[in-house]
VOVO-534834 format. One record per residue (C-alpha): residue in one letter; chain; x, y, z. Coordinates in nm, 4 decimals. Layout:
BEGIN
<node><residu>a</residu><chaine>A</chaine><xx>X</xx><yy>Y</yy><zz>Z</zz></node>
...
END
This chain:
BEGIN
<node><residu>x</residu><chaine>A</chaine><xx>0.0000</xx><yy>0.0000</yy><zz>0.0000</zz></node>
<node><residu>x</residu><chaine>A</chaine><xx>0.1301</xx><yy>0.3466</yy><zz>-0.0925</zz></node>
<node><residu>x</residu><chaine>A</chaine><xx>0.0180</xx><yy>0.6724</yy><zz>0.0696</zz></node>
<node><residu>x</residu><chaine>A</chaine><xx>0.0143</xx><yy>0.8557</yy><zz>-0.2668</zz></node>
<node><residu>x</residu><chaine>A</chaine><xx>0.0685</xx><yy>0.8042</yy><zz>-0.6384</zz></node>
<node><residu>x</residu><chaine>A</chaine><xx>0.3993</xx><yy>0.9844</yy><zz>-0.5880</zz></node>
<node><residu>x</residu><chaine>A</chaine><xx>0.5114</xx><yy>0.7088</yy><zz>-0.3497</zz></node>
<node><residu>x</residu><chaine>A</chaine><xx>0.3622</xx><yy>0.4345</yy><zz>-0.5673</zz></node>
<node><residu>x</residu><chaine>A</chaine><xx>0.5969</xx><yy>0.5463</yy><zz>-0.8456</zz></node>
<node><residu>x</residu><chaine>A</chaine><xx>0.8912</xx><yy>0.5392</yy><zz>-0.6062</zz></node>
<node><residu>x</residu><chaine>A</chaine><xx>0.8033</xx><yy>0.1863</yy><zz>-0.4894</zz></node>
<node><residu>x</residu><chaine>A</chaine><xx>0.7843</xx><yy>0.0743</yy><zz>-0.8518</zz></node>
<node><residu>x</residu><chaine>A</chaine><xx>1.1193</xx><yy>0.2341</yy><zz>-0.9331</zz></node>
<node><residu>x</residu><chaine>A</chaine><xx>1.3096</xx><yy>0.1100</yy><zz>-0.6278</zz></node>
<node><residu>x</residu><chaine>A</chaine><xx>1.1521</xx><yy>-0.2306</yy><zz>-0.5614</zz></node>
<node><residu>x</residu><chaine>A</chaine><xx>0.9864</xx><yy>-0.3232</yy><zz>-0.8894</zz></node>
<node><residu>x</residu><chaine>A</chaine><xx>0.6585</xx><yy>-0.3805</yy><zz>-0.7014</zz></node>
<node><residu>x</residu><chaine>A</chaine><xx>0.3079</xx><yy>-0.2580</yy><zz>-0.7747</zz></node>
<node><residu>x</residu><chaine>A</chaine><xx>0.1233</xx><yy>-0.0834</yy><zz>-0.4907</zz></node>
<node><residu>x</residu><chaine>A</chaine><xx>-0.2332</xx><yy>0.0300</yy><zz>-0.4368</zz></node>
<node><residu>x</residu><chaine>A</chaine><xx>-0.2826</xx><yy>0.3885</yy><zz>-0.3219</zz></node>
<node><residu>x</residu><chaine>A</chaine><xx>-0.4779</xx><yy>0.4460</yy><zz>0.0000</zz></node>
<node><residu>x</residu><chaine>A</chaine><xx>-0.4486</xx><yy>0.8021</yy><zz>0.1234</zz></node>
<node><residu>x</residu><chaine>A</chaine><xx>-0.3805</xx><yy>0.8668</yy><zz>0.4946</zz></node>
<node><residu>x</residu><chaine>A</chaine><xx>-0.6876</xx><yy>0.9691</yy><zz>0.6949</zz></node>
<node><residu>x</residu><chaine>A</chaine><xx>-0.7887</xx><yy>1.3026</yy><zz>0.8431</zz></node>
<node><residu>x</residu><chaine>A</chaine><xx>-1.0495</xx><yy>1.3284</yy><zz>1.1161</zz></node>
<node><residu>x</residu><chaine>A</chaine><xx>-1.2841</xx><yy>1.5819</yy><zz>0.9579</zz></node>
<node><residu>x</residu><chaine>A</chaine><xx>-1.4792</xx><yy>1.6039</yy><zz>1.2818</zz></node>
<node><residu>x</residu><chaine>A</chaine><xx>-1.1892</xx><yy>1.7947</yy><zz>1.4414</zz></node>
<node><residu>x</residu><chaine>A</chaine><xx>-1.2023</xx><yy>2.0739</yy><zz>1.1826</zz></node>
<node><residu>x</residu><chaine>A</chaine><xx>-1.4799</xx><yy>2.3077</yy><zz>1.0740</zz></node>
<node><residu>x</residu><chaine>A</chaine><xx>-1.5562</xx><yy>2.6235</yy><zz>0.8795</zz></node>
<node><residu>x</residu><chaine>A</chaine><xx>-1.5476</xx><yy>2.9263</yy><zz>1.1077</zz></node>
<node><residu>x</residu><chaine>A</chaine><xx>-1.7628</xx><yy>3.2344</yy><zz>1.0620</zz></node>
<node><residu>x</residu><chaine>A</chaine><xx>-1.4743</xx><yy>3.4809</yy><zz>1.0870</zz></node>
<node><residu>x</residu><chaine>A</chaine><xx>-1.1287</xx><yy>3.4656</yy><zz>0.9312</zz></node>
<node><residu>x</residu><chaine>A</chaine><xx>-0.8223</xx><yy>3.6716</yy><zz>1.0222</zz></node>
<node><residu>x</residu><chaine>A</chaine><xx>-0.5529</xx><yy>3.8407</yy><zz>0.8170</zz></node>
<node><residu>x</residu><chaine>A</chaine><xx>-0.2656</xx><yy>3.5959</yy><zz>0.8664</zz></node>
<node><residu>x</residu><chaine>A</chaine><xx>-0.1238</xx><yy>3.3171</yy><zz>0.6513</zz></node>
<node><residu>x</residu><chaine>A</chaine><xx>-0.0264</xx><yy>2.9941</yy><zz>0.8257</zz></node>
<node><residu>x</residu><chaine>A</chaine><xx>0.2393</xx><yy>2.7230</yy><zz>0.8232</zz></node>
<node><residu>x</residu><chaine>A</chaine><xx>0.1913</xx><yy>2.3964</yy><zz>1.0149</zz></node>
<node><residu>x</residu><chaine>A</chaine><xx>0.5056</xx><yy>2.1881</yy><zz>0.9937</zz></node>
<node><residu>x</residu><chaine>A</chaine><xx>0.7957</xx><yy>2.0173</yy><zz>1.1615</zz></node>
<node><residu>x</residu><chaine>A</chaine><xx>1.0766</xx><yy>2.2754</yy><zz>1.1400</zz></node>
<node><residu>x</residu><chaine>A</chaine><xx>1.3317</xx><yy>2.0762</yy><zz>0.9422</zz></node>
<node><residu>x</residu><chaine>A</chaine><xx>1.5507</xx><yy>2.2287</yy><zz>0.6713</zz></node>
<node><residu>x</residu><chaine>A</chaine><xx>1.4005</xx><yy>2.0200</yy><zz>0.3892</zz></node>
<node><residu>x</residu><chaine>A</chaine><xx>1.0517</xx><yy>2.1553</yy><zz>0.4658</zz></node>
<node><residu>x</residu><chaine>A</chaine><xx>1.1674</xx><yy>2.4865</yy><zz>0.3097</zz></node>
<node><residu>x</residu><chaine>A</chaine><xx>1.0043</xx><yy>2.7068</yy><zz>0.5721</zz></node>
<node><residu>x</residu><chaine>A</chaine><xx>1.2930</xx><yy>2.9466</yy><zz>0.5067</zz></node>
<node><residu>x</residu><chaine>A</chaine><xx>1.1508</xx><yy>3.0052</yy><zz>0.1592</zz></node>
<node><residu>x</residu><chaine>A</chaine><xx>0.8149</xx><yy>3.1088</yy><zz>0.3033</zz></node>
<node><residu>x</residu><chaine>A</chaine><xx>0.9680</xx><yy>3.3356</yy><zz>0.5679</zz></node>
<node><residu>x</residu><chaine>A</chaine><xx>1.1766</xx><yy>3.5217</yy><zz>0.3118</zz></node>
<node><residu>x</residu><chaine>A</chaine><xx>0.8746</xx><yy>3.5571</yy><zz>0.0813</zz></node>
<node><residu>x</residu><chaine>A</chaine><xx>0.6563</xx><yy>3.6976</yy><zz>0.3597</zz></node>
<node><residu>x</residu><chaine>A</chaine><xx>0.9330</xx><yy>3.9263</yy><zz>0.4804</zz></node>
<node><residu>x</residu><chaine>A</chaine><xx>0.9362</xx><yy>4.0814</yy><zz>0.1335</zz></node>
<node><residu>x</residu><chaine>A</chaine><xx>0.5565</xx><yy>4.0930</yy><zz>0.1104</zz></node>
<node><residu>x</residu><chaine>A</chaine><xx>0.5247</xx><yy>4.2371</yy><zz>0.4632</zz></node>
<node><residu>x</residu><chaine>A</chaine><xx>0.2276</xx><yy>4.0079</yy><zz>0.5249</zz></node>
<node><residu>x</residu><chaine>A</chaine><xx>0.1565</xx><yy>3.8338</yy><zz>0.8591</zz></node>
<node><residu>x</residu><chaine>A</chaine><xx>0.2735</xx><yy>3.4717</yy><zz>0.8801</zz></node>
<node><residu>x</residu><chaine>A</chaine><xx>0.2164</xx><yy>3.2389</yy><zz>1.1754</zz></node>
<node><residu>x</residu><chaine>A</chaine><xx>0.4314</xx><yy>2.9270</yy><zz>1.2107</zz></node>
<node><residu>x</residu><chaine>A</chaine><xx>0.3068</xx><yy>2.6319</yy><zz>1.4154</zz></node>
<node><residu>x</residu><chaine>A</chaine><xx>0.5564</xx><yy>2.3574</yy><zz>1.4929</zz></node>
<node><residu>x</residu><chaine>A</chaine><xx>0.8991</xx><yy>2.2902</yy><zz>1.6382</zz></node>
<node><residu>x</residu><chaine>A</chaine><xx>1.2152</xx><yy>2.1267</yy><zz>1.5138</zz></node>
<node><residu>x</residu><chaine>A</chaine><xx>1.5933</xx><yy>2.1455</yy><zz>1.4725</zz></node>
<node><residu>x</residu><chaine>A</chaine><xx>1.5788</xx><yy>2.4380</yy><zz>1.2268</zz></node>
<node><residu>x</residu><chaine>A</chaine><xx>1.3664</xx><yy>2.6526</yy><zz>1.4601</zz></node>
<node><residu>x</residu><chaine>A</chaine><xx>1.6299</xx><yy>2.8943</yy><zz>1.5895</zz></node>
<node><residu>x</residu><chaine>A</chaine><xx>1.7708</xx><yy>2.9607</yy><zz>1.2437</zz></node>
<node><residu>x</residu><chaine>A</chaine><xx>1.4209</xx><yy>3.0325</yy><zz>1.1137</zz></node>
<node><residu>x</residu><chaine>A</chaine><xx>1.3457</xx><yy>3.2662</yy><zz>1.4031</zz></node>
<node><residu>x</residu><chaine>A</chaine><xx>1.6576</xx><yy>3.4667</yy><zz>1.3183</zz></node>
<node><residu>x</residu><chaine>A</chaine><xx>1.5298</xx><yy>3.4991</yy><zz>0.9622</zz></node>
<node><residu>x</residu><chaine>A</chaine><xx>1.1791</xx><yy>3.6097</yy><zz>1.0517</zz></node>
<node><residu>x</residu><chaine>A</chaine><xx>1.0810</xx><yy>3.9754</yy><zz>1.0455</zz></node>
<node><residu>x</residu><chaine>A</chaine><xx>0.8324</xx><yy>4.1432</yy><zz>1.2761</zz></node>
<node><residu>x</residu><chaine>A</chaine><xx>0.5514</xx><yy>4.0079</yy><zz>1.0583</zz></node>
<node><residu>x</residu><chaine>A</chaine><xx>0.6447</xx><yy>3.6429</yy><zz>1.1374</zz></node>
<node><residu>x</residu><chaine>A</chaine><xx>0.5385</xx><yy>3.4794</yy><zz>1.4649</zz></node>
<node><residu>x</residu><chaine>A</chaine><xx>0.6396</xx><yy>3.1351</yy><zz>1.5904</zz></node>
<node><residu>x</residu><chaine>A</chaine><xx>0.3749</xx><yy>2.9655</yy><zz>1.8041</zz></node>
<node><residu>x</residu><chaine>A</chaine><xx>0.5583</xx><yy>2.6403</yy><zz>1.8782</zz></node>
<node><residu>x</residu><chaine>A</chaine><xx>0.3488</xx><yy>2.3363</yy><zz>1.9562</zz></node>
<node><residu>x</residu><chaine>A</chaine><xx>-0.0245</xx><yy>2.3994</yy><zz>2.0060</zz></node>
<node><residu>x</residu><chaine>A</chaine><xx>-0.3180</xx><yy>2.1853</yy><zz>2.1170</zz></node>
<node><residu>x</residu><chaine>A</chaine><xx>-0.5431</xx><yy>2.0133</yy><zz>1.8631</zz></node>
<node><residu>x</residu><chaine>A</chaine><xx>-0.8237</xx><yy>2.2530</yy><zz>1.9529</zz></node>
<node><residu>x</residu><chaine>A</chaine><xx>-0.6028</xx><yy>2.5583</yy><zz>1.8996</zz></node>
<node><residu>x</residu><chaine>A</chaine><xx>-0.4672</xx><yy>2.4132</yy><zz>1.5760</zz></node>
<node><residu>x</residu><chaine>A</chaine><xx>-0.8201</xx><yy>2.3773</yy><zz>1.4391</zz></node>
<node><residu>x</residu><chaine>A</chaine><xx>-0.8871</xx><yy>2.7392</yy><zz>1.5327</zz></node>
<node><residu>x</residu><chaine>A</chaine><xx>-0.5754</xx><yy>2.8711</yy><zz>1.3628</zz></node>
<node><residu>x</residu><chaine>A</chaine><xx>-0.6513</xx><yy>2.6685</yy><zz>1.0497</zz></node>
<node><residu>x</residu><chaine>A</chaine><xx>-1.0108</xx><yy>2.7839</yy><zz>1.0380</zz></node>
<node><residu>x</residu><chaine>A</chaine><xx>-0.9196</xx><yy>3.1525</yy><zz>1.0643</zz></node>
<node><residu>x</residu><chaine>A</chaine><xx>-0.6183</xx><yy>3.1743</yy><zz>0.8313</zz></node>
<node><residu>x</residu><chaine>A</chaine><xx>-0.6285</xx><yy>3.3351</yy><zz>0.4889</zz></node>
<node><residu>x</residu><chaine>A</chaine><xx>-0.4443</xx><yy>3.0348</yy><zz>0.3456</zz></node>
<node><residu>x</residu><chaine>A</chaine><xx>-0.2060</xx><yy>2.7553</yy><zz>0.4459</zz></node>
<node><residu>x</residu><chaine>A</chaine><xx>0.1450</xx><yy>2.7802</yy><zz>0.2999</zz></node>
<node><residu>x</residu><chaine>A</chaine><xx>0.3012</xx><yy>2.4445</yy><zz>0.2057</zz></node>
<node><residu>x</residu><chaine>A</chaine><xx>0.6457</xx><yy>2.5161</yy><zz>0.0573</zz></node>
<node><residu>x</residu><chaine>A</chaine><xx>0.8098</xx><yy>2.1699</yy><zz>0.0634</zz></node>
<node><residu>x</residu><chaine>A</chaine><xx>0.7826</xx><yy>1.8589</yy><zz>-0.1529</zz></node>
<node><residu>x</residu><chaine>A</chaine><xx>0.6193</xx><yy>1.5921</yy><zz>0.0650</zz></node>
<node><residu>x</residu><chaine>A</chaine><xx>0.5221</xx><yy>1.2278</yy><zz>0.0182</zz></node>
<node><residu>x</residu><chaine>A</chaine><xx>0.1627</xx><yy>1.3214</yy><zz>0.1053</zz></node>
<node><residu>x</residu><chaine>A</chaine><xx>0.1181</xx><yy>1.6055</yy><zz>0.3537</zz></node>
<node><residu>x</residu><chaine>A</chaine><xx>-0.1635</xx><yy>1.6086</yy><zz>0.6108</zz></node>
<node><residu>x</residu><chaine>A</chaine><xx>-0.1585</xx><yy>1.9825</yy><zz>0.6827</zz></node>
<node><residu>x</residu><chaine>A</chaine><xx>-0.3086</xx><yy>2.0812</yy><zz>0.3453</zz></node>
<node><residu>x</residu><chaine>A</chaine><xx>-0.5968</xx><yy>1.8376</yy><zz>0.3944</zz></node>
<node><residu>x</residu><chaine>A</chaine><xx>-0.6564</xx><yy>1.9696</yy><zz>0.7474</zz></node>
<node><residu>x</residu><chaine>A</chaine><xx>-0.6663</xx><yy>2.3239</yy><zz>0.6090</zz></node>
<node><residu>x</residu><chaine>A</chaine><xx>-0.9136</xx><yy>2.2206</yy><zz>0.3401</zz></node>
<node><residu>x</residu><chaine>A</chaine><xx>-1.1254</xx><yy>2.0425</yy><zz>0.6027</zz></node>
<node><residu>x</residu><chaine>A</chaine><xx>-1.1419</xx><yy>2.3864</yy><zz>0.7663</zz></node>
<node><residu>x</residu><chaine>A</chaine><xx>-1.2593</xx><yy>2.5415</yy><zz>0.4402</zz></node>
<node><residu>x</residu><chaine>A</chaine><xx>-0.9332</xx><yy>2.7283</yy><zz>0.3818</zz></node>
<node><residu>x</residu><chaine>A</chaine><xx>-0.7239</xx><yy>2.7298</yy><zz>0.0619</zz></node>
<node><residu>x</residu><chaine>A</chaine><xx>-0.3693</xx><yy>2.5977</yy><zz>0.0274</zz></node>
<node><residu>x</residu><chaine>A</chaine><xx>-0.0722</xx><yy>2.7549</yy><zz>-0.1496</zz></node>
<node><residu>x</residu><chaine>A</chaine><xx>0.1573</xx><yy>2.4609</yy><zz>-0.2224</zz></node>
<node><residu>x</residu><chaine>A</chaine><xx>0.4761</xx><yy>2.3848</yy><zz>-0.4095</zz></node>
<node><residu>x</residu><chaine>A</chaine><xx>0.3675</xx><yy>2.1941</yy><zz>-0.7176</zz></node>
<node><residu>x</residu><chaine>A</chaine><xx>0.5510</xx><yy>1.8704</yy><zz>-0.6494</zz></node>
<node><residu>x</residu><chaine>A</chaine><xx>0.4927</xx><yy>1.5497</yy><zz>-0.4521</zz></node>
<node><residu>x</residu><chaine>A</chaine><xx>0.1763</xx><yy>1.4599</yy><zz>-0.2675</zz></node>
<node><residu>x</residu><chaine>A</chaine><xx>0.0277</xx><yy>1.8106</yy><zz>-0.2813</zz></node>
<node><residu>x</residu><chaine>A</chaine><xx>-0.0489</xx><yy>1.7528</yy><zz>-0.6494</zz></node>
<node><residu>x</residu><chaine>A</chaine><xx>-0.2924</xx><yy>1.4809</yy><zz>-0.5371</zz></node>
<node><residu>x</residu><chaine>A</chaine><xx>-0.4641</xx><yy>1.6735</yy><zz>-0.2580</zz></node>
<node><residu>x</residu><chaine>A</chaine><xx>-0.4890</xx><yy>2.0328</yy><zz>-0.3798</zz></node>
<node><residu>x</residu><chaine>A</chaine><xx>-0.7030</xx><yy>2.1313</yy><zz>-0.6797</zz></node>
<node><residu>x</residu><chaine>A</chaine><xx>-0.5662</xx><yy>2.4443</yy><zz>-0.8440</zz></node>
<node><residu>x</residu><chaine>A</chaine><xx>-0.8267</xx><yy>2.7168</yy><zz>-0.8701</zz></node>
<node><residu>x</residu><chaine>A</chaine><xx>-1.0720</xx><yy>2.5379</yy><zz>-0.6386</zz></node>
<node><residu>x</residu><chaine>A</chaine><xx>-0.9057</xx><yy>2.4369</yy><zz>-0.3120</zz></node>
<node><residu>x</residu><chaine>A</chaine><xx>-0.5888</xx><yy>2.6390</yy><zz>-0.3589</zz></node>
<node><residu>x</residu><chaine>A</chaine><xx>-0.3094</xx><yy>2.6961</yy><zz>-0.6058</zz></node>
<node><residu>x</residu><chaine>A</chaine><xx>0.0493</xx><yy>2.5937</yy><zz>-0.6801</zz></node>
<node><residu>x</residu><chaine>A</chaine><xx>0.3792</xx><yy>2.7736</yy><zz>-0.7270</zz></node>
<node><residu>x</residu><chaine>A</chaine><xx>0.5879</xx><yy>2.5954</yy><zz>-0.9881</zz></node>
<node><residu>x</residu><chaine>A</chaine><xx>0.9409</xx><yy>2.6920</yy><zz>-0.8862</zz></node>
<node><residu>x</residu><chaine>A</chaine><xx>1.0760</xx><yy>2.6476</yy><zz>-0.5336</zz></node>
<node><residu>x</residu><chaine>A</chaine><xx>1.1889</xx><yy>3.0103</yy><zz>-0.5191</zz></node>
<node><residu>x</residu><chaine>A</chaine><xx>1.0924</xx><yy>3.3128</yy><zz>-0.3127</zz></node>
<node><residu>x</residu><chaine>A</chaine><xx>0.9700</xx><yy>3.4979</yy><zz>-0.6205</zz></node>
<node><residu>x</residu><chaine>A</chaine><xx>0.7476</xx><yy>3.2115</yy><zz>-0.7349</zz></node>
<node><residu>x</residu><chaine>A</chaine><xx>0.5882</xx><yy>3.1797</yy><zz>-0.3908</zz></node>
<node><residu>x</residu><chaine>A</chaine><xx>0.5349</xx><yy>3.5555</yy><zz>-0.3675</zz></node>
<node><residu>x</residu><chaine>A</chaine><xx>0.3492</xx><yy>3.5538</yy><zz>-0.6982</zz></node>
<node><residu>x</residu><chaine>A</chaine><xx>0.1298</xx><yy>3.2656</yy><zz>-0.5792</zz></node>
<node><residu>x</residu><chaine>A</chaine><xx>0.0404</xx><yy>3.4573</yy><zz>-0.2625</zz></node>
<node><residu>x</residu><chaine>A</chaine><xx>-0.0589</xx><yy>3.7596</yy><zz>-0.4716</zz></node>
<node><residu>x</residu><chaine>A</chaine><xx>-0.2751</xx><yy>3.5368</yy><zz>-0.6917</zz></node>
<node><residu>x</residu><chaine>A</chaine><xx>-0.4380</xx><yy>3.3776</yy><zz>-0.3874</zz></node>
<node><residu>x</residu><chaine>A</chaine><xx>-0.5442</xx><yy>3.7199</yy><zz>-0.2619</zz></node>
<node><residu>x</residu><chaine>A</chaine><xx>-0.7468</xx><yy>3.7607</yy><zz>-0.5837</zz></node>
<node><residu>x</residu><chaine>A</chaine><xx>-0.8864</xx><yy>3.4059</yy><zz>-0.5747</zz></node>
<node><residu>x</residu><chaine>A</chaine><xx>-1.2578</xx><yy>3.3534</yy><zz>-0.5151</zz></node>
<node><residu>x</residu><chaine>A</chaine><xx>-1.2798</xx><yy>3.1197</yy><zz>-0.2153</zz></node>
<node><residu>x</residu><chaine>A</chaine><xx>-1.5756</xx><yy>2.8915</yy><zz>-0.1456</zz></node>
<node><residu>x</residu><chaine>A</chaine><xx>-1.5173</xx><yy>2.7351</yy><zz>0.2008</zz></node>
<node><residu>x</residu><chaine>A</chaine><xx>-1.8044</xx><yy>2.4871</yy><zz>0.1603</zz></node>
<node><residu>x</residu><chaine>A</chaine><xx>-1.6667</xx><yy>2.3580</yy><zz>-0.1695</zz></node>
<node><residu>x</residu><chaine>A</chaine><xx>-1.3169</xx><yy>2.3290</yy><zz>-0.0233</zz></node>
<node><residu>x</residu><chaine>A</chaine><xx>-1.4365</xx><yy>2.1331</yy><zz>0.2798</zz></node>
<node><residu>x</residu><chaine>A</chaine><xx>-1.6574</xx><yy>1.9114</yy><zz>0.0644</zz></node>
<node><residu>x</residu><chaine>A</chaine><xx>-1.3532</xx><yy>1.8153</yy><zz>-0.1418</zz></node>
<node><residu>x</residu><chaine>A</chaine><xx>-1.1590</xx><yy>1.7264</yy><zz>0.1750</zz></node>
<node><residu>x</residu><chaine>A</chaine><xx>-1.4201</xx><yy>1.4635</yy><zz>0.2630</zz></node>
<node><residu>x</residu><chaine>A</chaine><xx>-1.2501</xx><yy>1.2155</yy><zz>0.0293</zz></node>
<node><residu>x</residu><chaine>A</chaine><xx>-0.9693</xx><yy>1.1936</yy><zz>0.2859</zz></node>
<node><residu>x</residu><chaine>A</chaine><xx>-1.1930</xx><yy>1.1312</yy><zz>0.5881</zz></node>
<node><residu>x</residu><chaine>A</chaine><xx>-1.0911</xx><yy>0.8538</yy><zz>0.8286</zz></node>
<node><residu>x</residu><chaine>A</chaine><xx>-1.4212</xx><yy>0.6659</yy><zz>0.7739</zz></node>
<node><residu>x</residu><chaine>A</chaine><xx>-1.3353</xx><yy>0.6241</yy><zz>0.4049</zz></node>
<node><residu>x</residu><chaine>A</chaine><xx>-0.9788</xx><yy>0.5237</yy><zz>0.4957</zz></node>
<node><residu>x</residu><chaine>A</chaine><xx>-1.1063</xx><yy>0.2488</yy><zz>0.7280</zz></node>
<node><residu>x</residu><chaine>A</chaine><xx>-1.3338</xx><yy>0.1147</yy><zz>0.4566</zz></node>
<node><residu>x</residu><chaine>A</chaine><xx>-1.0580</xx><yy>0.1145</yy><zz>0.1952</zz></node>
<node><residu>x</residu><chaine>A</chaine><xx>-0.8171</xx><yy>-0.0669</yy><zz>0.4289</zz></node>
<node><residu>x</residu><chaine>A</chaine><xx>-1.0876</xx><yy>-0.3202</yy><zz>0.5162</zz></node>
<node><residu>x</residu><chaine>A</chaine><xx>-1.1669</xx><yy>-0.3806</yy><zz>0.1489</zz></node>
<node><residu>x</residu><chaine>A</chaine><xx>-0.8002</xx><yy>-0.4208</yy><zz>0.0638</zz></node>
<node><residu>x</residu><chaine>A</chaine><xx>-0.7332</xx><yy>-0.6719</yy><zz>0.3418</zz></node>
<node><residu>x</residu><chaine>A</chaine><xx>-1.0461</xx><yy>-0.8740</yy><zz>0.2632</zz></node>
<node><residu>x</residu><chaine>A</chaine><xx>-0.9598</xx><yy>-0.8851</yy><zz>-0.1065</zz></node>
<node><residu>x</residu><chaine>A</chaine><xx>-0.6024</xx><yy>-1.0000</yy><zz>-0.0447</zz></node>
<node><residu>x</residu><chaine>A</chaine><xx>-0.7124</xx><yy>-1.2526</yy><zz>0.2166</zz></node>
<node><residu>x</residu><chaine>A</chaine><xx>-0.9686</xx><yy>-1.3951</yy><zz>-0.0250</zz></node>
<node><residu>x</residu><chaine>A</chaine><xx>-0.7018</xx><yy>-1.4393</yy><zz>-0.2914</zz></node>
<node><residu>x</residu><chaine>A</chaine><xx>-0.4741</xx><yy>-1.6049</yy><zz>-0.0353</zz></node>
<node><residu>x</residu><chaine>A</chaine><xx>-0.7499</xx><yy>-1.8484</yy><zz>0.0675</zz></node>
<node><residu>x</residu><chaine>A</chaine><xx>-0.8058</xx><yy>-1.9495</yy><zz>-0.2956</zz></node>
<node><residu>x</residu><chaine>A</chaine><xx>-0.4407</xx><yy>-2.0459</yy><zz>-0.3291</zz></node>
<node><residu>x</residu><chaine>A</chaine><xx>-0.4554</xx><yy>-2.2865</yy><zz>-0.0352</zz></node>
END
């Protein structure tokens, strides 16, 4: 089982094996559309160098737009030194607070190339759009023009342009959340159950 088509291709390349894609689950019940949104953009991430949070901080420094960063990690101090007065680091927050921050943000920023990426789906479950680097698992979770948009080059300038475009984007929170339902944990449980039952049935026939 692969967590995305991106990983299915990697499994095929490295191991020569076919894999079925079953996306990781998100508990939609923990997230909801809020009546009021705030002015900030949001990052939810482990603060590792490969996550490219530095790219987002530099972009928002130049744009002079508010950016909140939720998460901790080994790159945290270096990122804090980069951040201007418009960037705030919130560290680790509770699940309830996380849902609140997601529900009120203008958009989630997802600057790295990930195997899947749960944060974009959590943002969409909150009815908020995602600005993502157009590589990896984000290509399978974000729908450009509907639930968010992509920046094609992993550069500050490319991300800045995407943020400007997002500010002009017509956002429909209900449509965004409705799309996120395809990643709900109830569907995940059913897909896992179906997969196991199918493989077990084939195994029984071989006995």
